[in-house]
SENU-51163 format. One record per residue (C-alpha): chain; residue number from 0; residue in three letters; x, y, z negated. Coordinates in nm, 2 decimals. Layout:
BEGIN
<pt unit="A" pos="NUM" code="ala" u="X" v="Y" w="Z"/>
...
This chain:
BEGIN
<pt unit="A" pos="0" code="val" u="-4.24" v="0.16" w="-0.99"/>
<pt unit="A" pos="1" code="asp" u="-4.07" v="-0.02" w="-0.74"/>
<pt unit="A" pos="2" code="asp" u="-3.70" v="0.05" w="-0.70"/>
<pt unit="A" pos="3" code="gly" u="-3.68" v="-0.13" w="-0.37"/>
<pt unit="A" pos="4" code="pro" u="-3.44" v="-0.44" w="-0.31"/>
<pt unit="A" pos="5" code="thr" u="-3.20" v="-0.50" w="-0.62"/>
<pt unit="A" pos="6" code="val" u="-2.87" v="-0.38" w="-0.63"/>
<pt unit="A" pos="7" code="asp" u="-2.58" v="-0.64" w="-0.65"/>
<pt unit="A" pos="8" code="pro" u="-2.44" v="-0.59" w="-1.00"/>
<pt unit="A" pos="9" code="gln" u="-2.09" v="-0.58" w="-0.84"/>
<pt unit="A" pos="10" code="val" u="-2.24" v="-0.26" w="-0.62"/>
<pt unit="A" pos="11" code="arg" u="-2.36" v="-0.11" w="-0.93"/>
<pt unit="A" pos="12" code="asp" u="-2.06" v="-0.14" w="-1.12"/>
<pt unit="A" pos="13" code="leu" u="-1.87" v="0.01" w="-0.83"/>
<pt unit="A" pos="14" code="cys" u="-2.08" v="0.27" w="-0.82"/>
<pt unit="A" pos="15" code="lys" u="-2.10" v="0.36" w="-1.20"/>
<pt unit="A" pos="16" code="gln" u="-1.73" v="0.36" w="-1.21"/>
<pt unit="A" pos="17" code="phe" u="-1.71" v="0.62" w="-0.95"/>
<pt unit="A" pos="18" code="asn" u="-2.00" v="0.82" w="-1.05"/>
<pt unit="A" pos="19" code="ile" u="-2.18" v="0.74" w="-0.71"/>
<pt unit="A" pos="20" code="glu" u="-2.53" v="0.87" w="-0.71"/>
<pt unit="A" pos="21" code="asp" u="-2.84" v="0.64" w="-0.69"/>
<pt unit="A" pos="22" code="arg" u="-2.93" v="0.72" w="-0.31"/>
<pt unit="A" pos="23" code="leu" u="-2.60" v="0.63" w="-0.21"/>
<pt unit="A" pos="24" code="met" u="-2.57" v="0.34" w="-0.40"/>
<pt unit="A" pos="25" code="arg" u="-2.88" v="0.19" w="-0.25"/>
<pt unit="A" pos="26" code="lys" u="-2.76" v="0.28" w="0.09"/>
<pt unit="A" pos="27" code="leu" u="-2.41" v="0.09" w="0.01"/>
<pt unit="A" pos="28" code="asn" u="-2.58" v="-0.20" w="-0.12"/>
<pt unit="A" pos="29" code="ala" u="-2.80" v="-0.22" w="0.20"/>
<pt unit="A" pos="30" code="val" u="-2.50" v="-0.22" w="0.40"/>
<pt unit="A" pos="31" code="met" u="-2.29" v="-0.46" w="0.19"/>
<pt unit="A" pos="32" code="met" u="-2.56" v="-0.73" w="0.20"/>
<pt unit="A" pos="33" code="arg" u="-2.52" v="-0.72" w="0.57"/>
<pt unit="A" pos="34" code="arg" u="-2.16" v="-0.83" w="0.54"/>
<pt unit="A" pos="35" code="pro" u="-2.17" v="-1.16" w="0.31"/>
<pt unit="A" pos="36" code="glu" u="-1.86" v="-1.30" w="0.46"/>
<pt unit="A" pos="37" code="ser" u="-1.65" v="-1.04" w="0.37"/>
<pt unit="A" pos="38" code="phe" u="-1.84" v="-0.90" w="0.03"/>
<pt unit="A" pos="39" code="asp" u="-1.57" v="-0.97" w="-0.24"/>
<pt unit="A" pos="40" code="glu" u="-1.31" v="-0.80" w="-0.02"/>
<pt unit="A" pos="41" code="asp" u="-1.51" v="-0.52" w="0.06"/>
<pt unit="A" pos="42" code="ile" u="-1.58" v="-0.44" w="-0.29"/>
<pt unit="A" pos="43" code="gln" u="-1.20" v="-0.48" w="-0.39"/>
<pt unit="A" pos="44" code="thr" u="-1.12" v="-0.26" w="-0.08"/>
<pt unit="A" pos="45" code="leu" u="-1.38" v="0.01" w="-0.17"/>
<pt unit="A" pos="46" code="arg" u="-1.26" v="0.03" w="-0.52"/>
<pt unit="A" pos="47" code="glu" u="-0.92" v="0.11" w="-0.41"/>
<pt unit="A" pos="48" code="arg" u="-1.02" v="0.34" w="-0.13"/>
<pt unit="A" pos="49" code="leu" u="-1.22" v="0.54" w="-0.37"/>
<pt unit="A" pos="50" code="gly" u="-0.96" v="0.58" w="-0.64"/>
<pt unit="A" pos="51" code="glu" u="-0.77" v="0.78" w="-0.36"/>
<pt unit="A" pos="52" code="pro" u="-0.77" v="1.14" w="-0.39"/>
<pt unit="A" pos="53" code="arg" u="-1.07" v="1.31" w="-0.18"/>
<pt unit="A" pos="54" code="ala" u="-1.24" v="0.94" w="-0.11"/>
<pt unit="A" pos="55" code="asp" u="-1.56" v="1.00" w="0.07"/>
<pt unit="A" pos="56" code="val" u="-1.81" v="0.74" w="-0.02"/>
<pt unit="A" pos="57" code="gly" u="-2.05" v="0.86" w="0.27"/>
<pt unit="A" pos="58" code="val" u="-1.76" v="0.83" w="0.52"/>
<pt unit="A" pos="59" code="leu" u="-1.68" v="0.47" w="0.38"/>
<pt unit="A" pos="60" code="ile" u="-2.07" v="0.36" w="0.39"/>
<pt unit="A" pos="61" code="thr" u="-2.06" v="0.49" w="0.78"/>
<pt unit="A" pos="62" code="gln" u="-1.74" v="0.29" w="0.86"/>
<pt unit="A" pos="63" code="leu" u="-1.89" v="-0.03" w="0.69"/>
<pt unit="A" pos="64" code="asp" u="-2.24" v="0.03" w="0.87"/>
<pt unit="A" pos="65" code="lys" u="-2.08" v="0.05" w="1.23"/>
<pt unit="A" pos="66" code="gly" u="-1.82" v="-0.24" w="1.16"/>
<pt unit="A" pos="67" code="leu" u="-1.52" v="0.01" w="1.16"/>
<pt unit="A" pos="68" code="phe" u="-1.44" v="-0.05" w="0.80"/>
<pt unit="A" pos="69" code="val" u="-1.14" v="-0.29" w="0.75"/>
<pt unit="A" pos="70" code="ser" u="-1.15" v="-0.46" w="0.41"/>
<pt unit="A" pos="71" code="leu" u="-0.79" v="-0.59" w="0.26"/>
<pt unit="A" pos="72" code="gly" u="-0.84" v="-0.93" w="0.32"/>
<pt unit="A" pos="73" code="cys" u="-0.88" v="-0.88" w="0.70"/>
<pt unit="A" pos="74" code="met" u="-0.54" v="-0.67" w="0.77"/>
<pt unit="A" pos="75" code="pro" u="-0.29" v="-0.87" w="0.94"/>
<pt unit="A" pos="76" code="lys" u="0.00" v="-0.97" w="0.70"/>
<pt unit="A" pos="77" code="pro" u="0.34" v="-0.81" w="0.76"/>
<pt unit="A" pos="78" code="met" u="0.55" v="-0.99" w="1.01"/>
<pt unit="A" pos="79" code="val" u="0.81" v="-1.19" w="0.85"/>
<pt unit="A" pos="80" code="glu" u="1.16" v="-1.24" w="1.01"/>
């Protein structure tokens, strides 16, 4: 049986950790594969966001897909006086 493209091990681990169903895991993986330049930061940020109360993986996937997702590595550093 063809499961479609292989899911990245980091995406699989993240989904396992937060009990994210296979359908959403595959969707998340597809979106993440289109963001190779920020993949590691995105995974790290997703892990933190999903650890928050009432986190919604569907909303996070949509933000990633539309380019609205801001990973921690892209956030400006606080200004130092």
